[in-house]
Each structure stands twice: as structure tokens, then as C-alpha cells.
DRENDO-1510 file (C-alpha; in Angstrom, 1 decimal, always signed):
<recs>
REC; n; res; u; v; w
REC; 1; MET; -17.2; +2.7; -18.2 .
REC; 2; PRO; -14.0; +4.7; -16.7 .
REC; 3; GLU; -13.1; +7.7; -18.7 .
REC; 4; ILE; -9.7; +6.8; -20.5 .
REC; 5; ASP; -7.1; +9.1; -21.8 .
REC; 6; THR; -4.1; +6.9; -23.4 .
REC; 7; GLY; -1.9; +10.0; -22.8 .
REC; 8; ARG; -1.0; +9.9; -26.8 .
REC; 9; GLY; +0.4; +13.2; -27.7 .
REC; 10; HIS; +1.7; +14.2; -24.3 .
REC; 11; ASP; +5.4; +15.0; -23.5 .
REC; 12; ASP; +7.3; +11.9; -22.0 .
REC; 13; ASP; +8.0; +13.8; -18.7 .
REC; 14; LYS; +4.5; +14.5; -18.0 .
REC; 15; ILE; +3.2; +12.8; -14.7 .
REC; 16; ARG; +0.6; +10.0; -15.4 .
REC; 17; ILE; -2.2; +9.2; -13.0 .
REC; 18; VAL; -5.0; +6.9; -12.3 .
REC; 19; ILE; -7.9; +8.4; -10.3 .
REC; 20; ALA; -10.2; +5.9; -8.5 .
REC; 21; ASP; -13.3; +7.1; -6.7 .
REC; 22; SER; -16.8; +5.9; -7.0 .
REC; 23; ASP; -18.2; +9.7; -6.8 .
REC; 24; PRO; -18.1; +11.4; -10.2 .
REC; 25; MET; -18.1; +14.7; -8.8 .
REC; 26; ALA; -15.1; +13.9; -6.8 .
REC; 27; ARG; -13.4; +12.5; -9.8 .
REC; 28; ARG; -14.1; +15.5; -11.8 .
REC; 29; ALA; -12.8; +17.8; -9.0 .
REC; 30; LEU; -9.5; +15.8; -8.7 .
REC; 31; ARG; -9.0; +15.4; -12.5 .
REC; 32; ASP; -9.6; +19.1; -13.3 .
REC; 33; ALA; -7.2; +20.4; -10.5 .
REC; 34; LEU; -4.6; +17.8; -11.9 .
REC; 35; GLN; -5.0; +18.5; -15.6 .
REC; 36; GLN; -4.8; +22.3; -15.1 .
REC; 37; GLU; -1.3; +21.9; -13.9 .
REC; 38; GLY; -0.3; +19.6; -16.6 .
REC; 39; ILE; -0.6; +16.2; -15.0 .
REC; 40; VAL; -2.4; +13.5; -17.3 .
REC; 41; VAL; -5.2; +11.6; -16.1 .
REC; 42; VAL; -4.7; +8.3; -18.0 .
REC; 43; ALA; -7.7; +6.5; -16.4 .
REC; 44; GLU; -10.5; +6.7; -14.0 .
REC; 45; ALA; -11.9; +3.7; -12.1 .
REC; 46; THR; -15.2; +3.7; -10.0 .
REC; 47; THR; -14.1; +0.3; -7.9 .
REC; 48; GLY; -11.1; -1.0; -6.3 .
REC; 49; THR; -11.2; -4.0; -8.7 .
REC; 50; GLU; -11.3; -1.6; -11.7 .
REC; 51; ALA; -8.4; +0.6; -10.3 .
REC; 52; VAL; -6.1; -2.5; -10.0 .
REC; 53; GLU; -6.8; -3.6; -13.6 .
REC; 54; LEU; -6.2; -0.1; -14.9 .
REC; 55; VAL; -3.0; +0.3; -13.0 .
REC; 56; LEU; -1.7; -2.7; -14.2 .
REC; 57; PHE; -2.6; -2.1; -17.6 .
REC; 58; TYR; -1.4; +1.7; -17.8 .
REC; 59; SER; +1.4; +1.7; -15.3 .
REC; 60; PRO; +0.9; +5.1; -14.2 .
REC; 61; ASP; +3.1; +7.1; -11.9 .
REC; 62; VAL; +0.7; +7.6; -9.1 .
REC; 63; VAL; -2.8; +6.3; -8.2 .
REC; 64; LEU; -5.2; +8.0; -6.0 .
REC; 65; LEU; -7.5; +5.6; -4.4 .
REC; 66; ASP; -10.6; +6.5; -2.4 .
REC; 67; GLU; -10.5; +4.5; +0.9 .
REC; 68; ARG; -14.0; +3.3; +0.4 .
REC; 69; LEU; -14.2; +1.8; -2.8 .
REC; 70; SER; -16.4; -1.0; -3.4 .
REC; 71; GLY; -15.3; -4.5; -4.5 .
REC; 72; LEU; -11.7; -4.0; -3.1 .
REC; 73; ASP; -11.7; -0.9; -0.7 .
REC; 74; GLY; -8.6; +1.2; -0.7 .
REC; 75; MET; -6.4; -1.0; +1.7 .
REC; 76; ALA; -7.1; -4.1; -0.1 .
REC; 77; ALA; -6.3; -2.3; -3.6 .
REC; 78; THR; -3.3; -1.0; -2.1 .
REC; 79; ARG; -2.2; -4.5; -1.2 .
REC; 80; THR; -3.1; -6.0; -4.4 .
REC; 81; ILE; -1.2; -3.3; -6.4 .
REC; 82; ARG; +1.9; -3.3; -4.2 .
REC; 83; ASP; +2.1; -7.1; -4.8 .
REC; 84; ARG; +2.1; -6.8; -8.4 .
REC; 85; SER; +3.9; -3.6; -8.9 .
REC; 86; HIS; +6.4; -1.6; -7.1 .
REC; 87; ALA; +6.7; +1.2; -9.8 .
REC; 88; VAL; +3.6; +3.0; -9.1 .
REC; 89; ALA; +3.2; +5.3; -6.2 .
REC; 90; ILE; -0.1; +4.8; -4.2 .
REC; 91; VAL; -2.1; +7.7; -2.4 .
REC; 92; VAL; -5.1; +6.8; -0.4 .
REC; 93; LEU; -7.8; +9.4; +0.1 .
REC; 94; ALA; -10.1; +9.1; +3.4 .
REC; 95; ALA; -13.2; +11.1; +4.2 .
REC; 96; ALA; -12.4; +11.2; +8.1 .
REC; 97; PRO; -9.2; +10.8; +10.1 .
REC; 98; ASP; -8.3; +7.3; +11.2 .
REC; 99; ASP; -4.7; +6.8; +12.5 .
REC; 100; GLU; -5.1; +3.2; +12.6 .
REC; 101; SER; -6.1; +2.8; +9.1 .
REC; 102; ALA; -3.6; +5.3; +8.0 .
REC; 103; LEU; -0.8; +3.4; +9.6 .
REC; 104; ARG; -2.0; +0.0; +7.9 .
REC; 105; VAL; -2.4; +1.3; +4.5 .
REC; 106; LEU; +1.2; +3.0; +4.9 .
REC; 107; ARG; +2.7; -0.2; +6.0 .
REC; 108; LEU; +0.9; -2.0; +3.2 .
REC; 109; GLY; +2.9; -0.1; +0.8 .
REC; 110; ALA; +1.1; +3.2; +0.3 .
REC; 111; THR; +3.1; +6.4; -0.1 .
REC; 112; GLY; +0.6; +8.7; +1.0 .
REC; 113; TYR; -2.7; +9.0; +3.1 .
REC; 114; LEU; -4.8; +12.2; +2.9 .
REC; 115; LEU; -8.0; +13.5; +3.9 .
REC; 116; LYS; -10.4; +14.7; +1.3 .
REC; 117; GLU; -10.7; +18.0; +2.9 .
REC; 118; PHE; -7.5; +19.4; +1.3 .
REC; 119; GLU; -7.8; +22.2; -1.3 .
REC; 120; PRO; -7.8; +20.9; -4.7 .
REC; 121; GLY; -5.3; +23.3; -5.8 .
REC; 122; THR; -2.8; +21.9; -3.6 .
REC; 123; LEU; -3.0; +18.3; -5.2 .
REC; 124; PRO; -0.5; +18.9; -8.2 .
REC; 125; ARG; +2.1; +20.0; -5.7 .
REC; 126; ILE; +1.5; +16.9; -3.7 .
REC; 127; ILE; +1.6; +14.6; -6.6 .
REC; 128; ARG; +4.9; +16.0; -7.9 .
REC; 129; GLY; +6.3; +15.6; -4.4 .
REC; 130; VAL; +5.3; +11.8; -4.5 .
REC; 131; VAL; +6.8; +11.4; -7.8 .
REC; 132; PHE; +10.2; +12.8; -6.4 .
REC; 133; GLY; +10.1; +10.5; -3.6 .
REC; 134; GLU; +8.2; +12.5; -0.7 .
REC; 135; ALA; +5.5; +11.0; +1.5 .
REC; 136; ALA; +2.1; +12.4; +1.2 .
REC; 137; ILE; +1.2; +12.6; +4.7 .
REC; 138; SER; +0.1; +15.1; +7.4 .
REC; 139; ARG; +2.7; +16.4; +10.1 .
REC; 140; ARG; +0.4; +14.6; +12.6 .
REC; 141; LEU; +0.5; +11.4; +10.9 .
REC; 142; ALA; +4.3; +11.6; +10.5 .
REC; 143; MET; +4.5; +12.1; +14.3 .
REC; 144; LYS; +2.4; +8.9; +14.7 .
REC; 145; LEU; +4.8; +6.9; +12.4 .
REC; 146; ILE; +7.6; +8.1; +14.5 .
REC; 147; GLU; +5.8; +7.0; +17.7 .
REC; 148; SER; +5.1; +3.8; +16.2 .
REC; 149; ASP; +8.6; +3.0; +15.0 .
REC; 150; ARG; +9.8; +3.9; +18.6 .
REC; 151; SER; +7.3; +1.5; +20.3 .
REC; 152; THR; +8.2; -1.5; +17.9 .
REC; 153; PRO; +10.1; -4.1; +19.8 .
REC; 154; ARG; +13.8; -4.5; +18.5 .
REC; 155; GLY; +15.5; -7.8; +17.8 .
REC; 156; GLY; +15.4; -8.1; +14.0 .
REC; 157; ALA; +11.8; -7.9; +13.0 .
REC; 158; GLY; +11.4; -6.8; +9.4 .
REC; 159; LEU; +15.0; -7.7; +8.7 .
REC; 160; ARG; +15.2; -10.1; +5.5 .
REC; 161; PRO; +18.2; -12.1; +4.8 .
REC; 162; VAL; +19.2; -12.1; +1.3 .
REC; 163; ARG; +19.1; -16.1; +0.9 .
REC; 164; SER; +15.9; -16.7; +2.5 .
REC; 165; PRO; +13.9; -19.5; +1.3 .
REC; 166; LEU; +10.7; -17.4; +2.6 .
REC; 167; THR; +8.8; -14.9; +0.2 .
REC; 168; ASP; +8.4; -11.2; +1.3 .
REC; 169; ARG; +4.7; -12.2; +2.1 .
REC; 170; GLU; +5.9; -15.3; +4.4 .
REC; 171; TRP; +8.3; -13.1; +6.2 .
REC; 172; GLU; +5.4; -10.5; +6.9 .
REC; 173; VAL; +3.3; -13.3; +8.3 .
REC; 174; LEU; +6.4; -14.4; +10.4 .
REC; 175; ASP; +6.9; -11.0; +11.7 .
REC; 176; LEU; +3.4; -10.8; +12.9 .
REC; 177; LEU; +3.6; -14.3; +14.2 .
REC; 178; ALA; +6.9; -13.4; +16.4 .
REC; 179; SER; +4.9; -10.2; +17.7 .
REC; 180; GLY; +2.3; -12.7; +19.3 .
REC; 181; ALA; -0.4; -12.2; +16.7 .
REC; 182; GLY; -2.9; -14.9; +16.1 .
REC; 183; THR; -4.1; -16.1; +12.6 .
REC; 184; ASP; -7.1; -13.9; +12.9 .
REC; 185; GLU; -5.0; -10.9; +13.6 .
REC; 186; ILE; -2.6; -11.7; +11.0 .
REC; 187; ALA; -5.4; -11.7; +8.5 .
REC; 188; ARG; -6.7; -8.4; +9.6 .
REC; 189; THR; -3.5; -6.6; +9.4 .
REC; 190; LEU; -2.2; -8.0; +6.1 .
REC; 191; VAL; -5.8; -7.8; +4.7 .
REC; 192; LEU; -6.0; -11.5; +3.8 .
REC; 193; SER; -8.3; -14.2; +4.4 .
REC; 194; ILE; -7.8; -16.7; +7.1 .
REC; 195; GLU; -7.2; -19.6; +4.9 .
REC; 196; THR; -4.6; -17.7; +3.0 .
REC; 197; VAL; -2.6; -17.0; +6.2 .
REC; 198; ARG; -2.9; -20.6; +7.1 .
REC; 199; SER; -1.4; -21.4; +3.6 .
REC; 200; HIS; +1.3; -19.1; +4.2 .
REC; 201; LEU; +1.9; -20.5; +7.7 .
REC; 202; LYS; +2.0; -24.3; +6.1 .
REC; 203; ASN; +4.5; -23.2; +3.5 .
REC; 204; LEU; +6.9; -21.3; +5.9 .
REC; 205; TYR; +7.0; -24.0; +8.2 .
REC; 206; ARG; +7.8; -26.5; +5.4 .
REC; 207; LYS; +10.5; -24.2; +4.2 .
REC; 208; LEU; +12.1; -23.7; +7.6 .
REC; 209; GLY; +11.8; -27.5; +8.7 .
REC; 210; VAL; +9.6; -26.7; +11.8 .
REC; 211; ARG; +6.3; -27.9; +13.3 .
REC; 212; SER; +5.2; -25.0; +15.4 .
REC; 213; ARG; +5.0; -21.4; +15.4 .
REC; 214; GLU; +7.6; -21.1; +18.4 .
REC; 215; GLU; +10.1; -23.4; +16.2 .
REC; 216; ALA; +9.4; -21.1; +13.2 .
REC; 217; VAL; +10.1; -17.7; +15.2 .
REC; 218; GLU; +13.2; -19.4; +16.5 .
REC; 219; ALA; +14.5; -20.4; +13.2 .
REC; 220; ALA; +13.9; -16.9; +11.8 .
REC; 221; ARG; +15.8; -15.5; +14.8 .
REC; 222; ARG; +18.8; -17.7; +13.8 .
REC; 223; MET; +18.6; -16.6; +10.2 .
REC; 224; ARG; +18.5; -12.9; +11.3 .
REC; 225; ASP; +21.6; -13.4; +13.8 .
REC; 226; LEU; +23.7; -14.3; +10.7 .
REC; 227; VAL; +23.3; -11.1; +9.1 .
REC; 228; GLY; +22.5; -8.9; +11.9 .
</recs>
């Protein structure tokens, strides 16, 4: 069972955090570094599924997710948490640099992506920065994000009309569809099953009153033109 601290008796302004890592030594190092600086570790998880459950139960300020968690990995856990809560800041910890994974997890809603090689003593400062709206990423990764944004085709991708019949998830699917992605690629990018992607496609076709991908993309373009 994960170690739990309900946080009772702590000041209201204390930062509350959930740690998710299968390695007990890693969890202990993170916990000690945080608690020495007054940050409250309310729970510890050993799997991605457990991390999601604890985050939804405790509503912490921040969750630290190991990228290689069992059950749900860090990427899938990020997607699940973000779908169900926008209040918690998500920071993914990776054992080795992987720019593609980093960009994907940030697009899924993570606030940070850090290599585990950082000095534990710097973690409290990083976490406080996250709570106050800063991204927890390296300068190199920040440059990658800038380059990625520069290379993104313009034309309204990402724009969400206020009065749209589509859900945020269906717009994400539609954006990828418009970029030329196939069903398999959409599933990989959004960390979904192919069956789920097909279900989203079916729903957005019905809502837009179209019968093909081309018609769906054109319908989305017209909707965006009205608010662009």
C-alpha cells in the first residue's frame, strides 16, 4: 500500500503533492527533499493507476509521475488525470532524454518534464515554481517547443469555437485529422485505443453532419472562419 499523509495539522498554504514511482528508494529521496522544505507529500503511488486514484481523491497541487510506471505509464496517467482534473499540475520524471516523449506529454497537459538526474535539493524550488505558474522544463526543451510551434501549419488548428458541438477530445482528433494523421497515428499521439479513436470520429461526423474525413475538416474550417 502507498504511504499516506492526510495533511491534517499542516498550514493551509502548504503545497501538497503526490509522488508516483515504482522505486521505493526514488520515492524516499523525493519525499525527503520535499518535506525538508515544508512541502507536504500527501500520498505515494507505485503504479499509474494508483497515481490517478490518489490524485482524484486528494486533489493535490502537484503530482510527480515516473515516465515508466506500470499499469498506466506516465503519458497515459497524464492524459487520464488531465481529462478529469485541470487543477493539479503534472510533472513527469524521465530516466533518459527523449524529446518526442517530452513534447507529447506536455501537449497532453503536463506542466513539466524533468530528467531524474537533477539534484534533489533543487526539487522544492522547481515545485514552487510550478505552483506559481512556471513550466518545469529544461532550456533545451523550451527551445524545442518554440521550434515545434514555428513549424506548426497555420490556418486555425487548435482554435475552439465557443459554441461548438464537439468536445475538446473530438477537436483534438479533428486537428490531427486535418494534419493528415491516420487513425493509428491519432491513437498513438493521444494515447488512445484505435477503437476509441474510431468512436470519436463517428461521433464528430454525426455532430458535424458529414460522411467523410475531408468533409469533417472542411466543416471545421468553416466553423473556425466564423471566429478567426
